[in-house]
N, C-alpha and C positions, 0 to 999 in steps of 0.2 A: 724351345723357340728362341731364336737368336736374331740379332740385328747386325748386319755387316757394315763395314766401313771401308772406303777406299783408302788404303794406307798412304797413297800418294798425296792425299789432300791435307794431311796433318803431320807435323813434325814431332816425333816422339820426344817426350821430356819437356814439353812446353805447355803451359796452360792458356796460351793465346789461341783461341779457337778459330778454325774455319777459313784460313786463306791458303793459297797455293804454296806459300812459303812463310808460315806464320812466325817463324823465328826471326825473320829479317824484315817483316812488314808490320806496320802499325795498323791494326784493324779499325781503330777509331778514325785515323786519318783517311783510310780508304772509304769508309762510310760517309765521312764528312764531305770529301771531294765529290762523291757521287751525288749525295743529296743536295748539296749547294748548287751543283751544276743543273740538276733536274729541276730544282726550285726556280732557277732563273727562267727556264723554259715555261714552266707553269705560270709564273708571274706574268709573263708577257702575253699569255692567253687572255688575261683579264685586266691587266693594269690599264688598258686603253679605255675600258668602259666608263669609269668615273671621270676620265680626262677628256672624253670626246667633245663636250661643249666648248671648253677653252681651246682645244686643238682646232676646232672648226673656225673659231673666231680668229685665231692667230694666223692660220694659213688661208682663210677664206674658202673653205671647202664647201662644195655643194653637197646635198644629202647623198647622192650616188657615190661621190668621191669619199665621203665619210664612211660609208658602208665598206668600201674596198680597203680602208685602212686595216680593218679586222679581217676581211675576207681574203686578202692577198696572203696573209700569214697562214690562215687556216687552210686555204687551198693547196699551197705548196707543202706545208707540213704534212697534211694527210696523204698527199699524193706520193711523197718520196720516202715514207717511213720504211716500207719493205726493202727498198733499195739501200737505205741506210743500214738496216739490220744485216743485209747480205754482205755489204762492204766490210762490216766488222768481222764477219766470219772468215772472209777471204784474206783481208789485209792485216788482221789483228785488231781487237776491239779497243785497246788502249790507244793505239796509233790513230784510229779513226775517231775515237772520242775526243782526243786533243785537237784534231783537225776541225771537227764540228764545233768545238768551243771557240776556235779562232774565227771561223766563219760567223758564228752567232755574235761574238764580241764586236767584230768589225761592222756587222750590220747594225748593231745597237748604236755604235758611234755615228754611223751614217744617218740613222733615224734622228738622233739627238741634234744633228747639224742640218737636217734637211730644210732647205729654204722654200721648197715648192711642194705641192701636193703629189706630183708624179714621182719626185725623188723619194718622198716619204713612203709611198706605196711600193715602189721598187725595192727600197731597203727593207720593208716589211716582208716582201717575198723572199729576199735573200736571207732574212732572219729565219724564215720558215725552213729554208734549206739546212741551215745549221742545226735547228731544232730537230729536224728529221734524222740527222746523223747522230746527235747526242742522245736523244731519248732511248732508242733501242739499245745503244751501246751501254748506257747507264745501268739498265736493268740486267743485261747479260753479264756485265762486269760484276755486279752485285751477287748474282747467283753463282758466278765462277769463283768468287772470293770468299764465300761463306758456306758453311754446311751445318746440318743439324739444327740445334737450338739457336746457334748464332745466326743462321740463315732466317729462322723464324723472326728473331728480333730485328734483323736488317730489313726484311720484307715489311714488317710492321712500321718501321721508320719510313721506308719508301712509300708505303700506302698513306701514312699520315701526311707526308709531304704532298702527295697527290691530292689528298682531301683538303688541306688548308691552303694550298698554293693559290687557288682561285680566289678565296675570300680575302687572303692577305694582299693579293694583287689589287683588289678593289680598294683596300685601305691605303696601300702605297700610291696607287694612281690618284686617289682623291686627295691625299696629303700633298703630293707633289704639285698637283694642279692648283690647289688652293694656296699653299704657302710659298711655292717657288714657280714652277712652270711644268707643263705637261712633259717637257723634254727631260726633266730630272728623273722621271721614272725609267728612262732608257739610259741616261748617263751612268746610273748606278751599276749597270751591267758591265761596264768597261773595266773598272778596276777589279771587280769580282772575277770576271772572265780571265783577266790576265793572271790573277793569283792562282786560279784553278789550272791554267795552262802550265804554269811553272811547277806546281805541286804534283800534278798528275803523273808525269814520268818518274818522279821520285818514289811515289808510294803505290801507285796502282800496278797490279801484276799484268803483264802482257799475256794474252791468250794465244794459243798456237794458231798459226795461219793455216788455212785449208788450201791444199793444192787444187788447182782447177781454174775456172774462169767465171766471169759474171754471166748470169742468166739474162742476156740482153733482151730477149723477147719478153720474158716475164717482167723485167724492170720497166720496159717501155710501156707495155700494155697495162700493167697495174697502175703505174703513175698516171698515164693519160686517162685510164678508165675511172679511177677514183677522182681525179681532177675534174673530168667531164661531169661526173655525177654530182659533185659538190657545186660546180658551176651552174648546172641545170637548176638545182634547188635555189641557189642564191639569185640567179637571174630570173627564175620563174616568180619569185616573191615580188620582184620589182616590175617586171614586164608582163607578167601573166603566164598561166600554165599553158595557154594555147598559142603563145608566141612561137613563131617558127624557130628561132634560135634555141628556145627552151626545149622544144620537141626534138630538134636535131641533136642537142646535147644529151638528152636522155637516150636517144637511139644510139649515139656514138658510145656512151657509157656502157650500155647493154652489150653492144657488139664487142667492145674492147675487153670487158670483163669476162665474156664467154671465151674469147680467144686466150685470155690470160689463164683461165682454169684449164683449158685444153693444153696449153703450152706447159703448164706446171705438171700435168699428169704424164708428160713425155720427157721433161727435162731431166738430165742426169744429175744436175746440181741446182734445183729450183730455189728461188728466193723465198717462196712460201711452200714448203713441202706439204702436200695435201694430206699426208699421214698425220699431221698435227690435228686434223679434224676427225681422225678415227676414234679419238677419245670423246665420249659423250660429255665428260666433265669439262674438258678444255673447250669444246664447242659451246657448251652452256655458258661457261665463263665469258667467252668472247661475245655472245649475244646479250648476256646480261649487262656487260660493260657498255655495249652499243646503246641499249635502251636507257640505262641508268644515266650515262653521260649526256645523252640527248635531252633528258629531263633536267639535269643539273645546269647545263649551259643556259637553258631557258630561265631557270630560277634566278641566276645571277643577272642575266640581261634584263629581264622584265622587273624584277624586284628593285633594281637600281633606278629604273625609270619611274616606278611608283614613288620611291623615296624622294627623288628630286622633283618630279613633275607634279605630284599630288600633295605630299607632306611638306614640300618646300625645303628639303635638306640641301645644304651645300655639298660639293663634291667630297670634302673632308668628312662631313657628318654622315654622308652616305657610306663612305668607307668604314667609319667607326661603327655604323649600325650593324655591320656583319661580324663585329668582334665577339659578341656572345657565342655565336655559332662556331667561330674559329676556336675559341677556348674549349668548348665542349667537345668539339671534334678531336682536338689534340689530346685531351685527357682520356677520352675513350680509346683512341687509337693506341696510346701508350699502354693501356691495360690489356690490349689484344693478345700479346704473347702469353700472359698468365691465363687468360680466358681460354685460349686455344689449347693450352696444356691440360685444361680440365675437361673441356667439352668438344674440342676439335674446331675445324673451320666451317663446317656446314651450317650449324645453327646460328652462329654470329652473322653469317651472310643472310640467312632467312630473316632474322630479327632486324638486321640493319636496313635491308631494302624495305621491309614492312614499316619501320619507323619513319624512313624517308617519305614513303607514300602517305602516311598519316599526316606528317608535317606539311607536305605539299597540298593535300586536300584542305587542310585548315587554312593555309596561306591563300589558296585560290578563292576564298570567300571574302577577299578584300572589298571594301566599299570606300567611297570618297571621304566618309567621316571616320574611317578606321583609325584607331590609335596605334602608335608604333609598338608599344609593349604588348598589347593583346593581339593585334592584327599581324605583326611582323616578327617581333623578337621571340615570343613563345613558340610559334611554329618553327622558327629557325633553330631553336634548341633541339627539337625532335629531328630536324634535318641534319644538324651537326652530329648528333649522337648516331644517327643512321649511317652517315658517311664514315664516321670513325670505326663503326663495326664492320662495314661492308667492304671497304677498299682492300684491306689486306687479304681476306679470303678470295676476293675477285682476282687479285694479282697472283696469289698462290695457285689457284685452280687453273689460271690461264697458262702457267708454265709447268703444270704438274706432269710428271712422267716424261718430259722432254729430255732427250739424250744431250750429252755435251755438244755433239755436232749440230743439234737443232736448237741449242739454247738461244743463239742470236735470232734465228727465225721466229721462235716462239715469243721472244721479247718484242720483236717487230710486229707480230700479229696483235699482241696485247695493246701496244701503243697505237697501232693502226685502228683497231676497233674503238679505242679511247677517243682518238682525234676525229675519226670519221663519224662516230656517234655524236660528237659535239657539232660537227658541221651539218650533218643531216638533221639532227634535232633542232638546231637553231633555225634552219630553213623551214622546217615543218611548222614550228611554233610561231615564227613570224608570219607565215601564211595564215595560220589560225587566227592570230591577233588581227591581221588586216581584214579578214572576212567578218570579224565581229564588230568592226567599226560602224557606228551608227551616225549618219550625217545629222547635223542640227543640234547635237548634244553639246553641253558645256565641255570645254577642253579637259578639265579634271575628270568629269564623269566619263567622257569618251576614253580617256587614257586608262582609267580604272577598269572599264569594261574590257579593253584590249588585254590588260595585264591579267585580269581574272580568267579570261578565255584561254590565254596562253598557258597559265599555270594549271588550269583544269586539264588541258591537253598533256602537260607534263606529268600530271598525276596518272593519266591513262598509260603513258609510257612506263611509268614505275609499276603500274599494275601488270603490264606485260612482263616486266622484269621479275616480279614475284612469281608469275606463272612459269617462267622459264627456269627459275631456281627450283621450284617444286617439281617440275617435270623432268629436268635433265640432271640436276646435281644431287638433290636429296635422295632419289631412289638409288643412286649409285653407292652411297655410303662408302666413299673410297677408303681403302686401306693403304698402308705405306707401301708404295711401289718400290721394287728393286730394279734400278736402271743401271746397266753397265757395272753391276757389282756393288753399287752404292745405294743405300737406303736414304730416301729423301724424307726426313721427318717433318718437313714443312707441309706435307700433303695429308697427313693423317687426320681423320676425324675423331679418332680415339687414341691419342698419342701415348697413353700409358701402356698400351698393348704393344707387343713386339711381334715380328713376323719371322717365319722360317725363311732362311736364305734360299 
């Protein structure tokens, strides 16, 4: 039994593993540029939550306008991800990555300077465009730059970044709002973005461009379809599920996504090759990510409200309250490569999702007199450990077996299900919270009831994620696939075994 390696991915005579040209490129620099850039995007998904009260006062935002500060970013980010991934395949991922960083940095500057609500919301939408370009390019550049054990470690770092980005975003947003201004959370992106733009061409390898053209039909229908679905959920939460615009948006989303699937089945160069879903493992990973992230966005959104609205925490204190979870998450995620080397990816995913479910069920039992330590912090430790275990296997299985030509598309689908899961999950959980509101109750009691109901629904989503893992991923017990003559050791559930080439 032998294991094959693509000789073109490693330079003989060097111990620097896993880049297209390891003799001339610094792998630590590559990983740092990718992770810092990805972290900026994740940060801005959550940095706004703890800063919303001060932002509303500063700009005089009405509740509907305040909601759109987050929704504009989410809507555009989720809608354009597949197009961003395809652009990297056609034009070269490093080139597209740098362009996305420029758009994201400019948008961050505009947000920090925004004098009015509409300019802030428009800049958040532009920031979503940059994020939709950077996110899939980051993952595909990572998978193209590393192989074997080096890729295992790189994916673990990437997953750790995904896991802790949201909770650190709460801390950064709260600290900025309390000590400086809500604008500081966006100012910080500008120098970091400039530094990454300067360093990326020097260290990141450029991937080959693909001859051909953009899948215009797929790009338009996927973007508008996902956008209409997210808008329908967000609008329905405010205006009601029977509202004509809500119903029309759902109908438009259904029609557009059906046209998208039909177009992709016929396109010569689709932005989302349907063959990616021929693997039960990849399909399972996408669906698990959808439900898992739907639960986690509700966790951050509603736990923050409980901390500030019931326990009386300041924005900074609320951000610090997530620190125990962040530390546990990071420690566990860093142990993942060694754990995977012993037991594989499957069981860490099972245990990780189950631990997150246990923590969410515990957290959902919140009451107005709950103490922070026993009611919030201890459940957070379980959730943090679960995230640390689950994210790397979810990412690995989502790109498992994808060819080099499909790497960008697979990365785009991973990020699309990540972002759409957050958008759909938040819409559903906000609706559940609103339905649980009881008129006449004291403010703290009513808020606690809404938070408890939403977190209970989040636990249901995690229960679905557990079922999906057990039904689609565990029975497959994936072995190391040989793709294009290269063995991907990242995908093994028993990595100590080798395969016949």
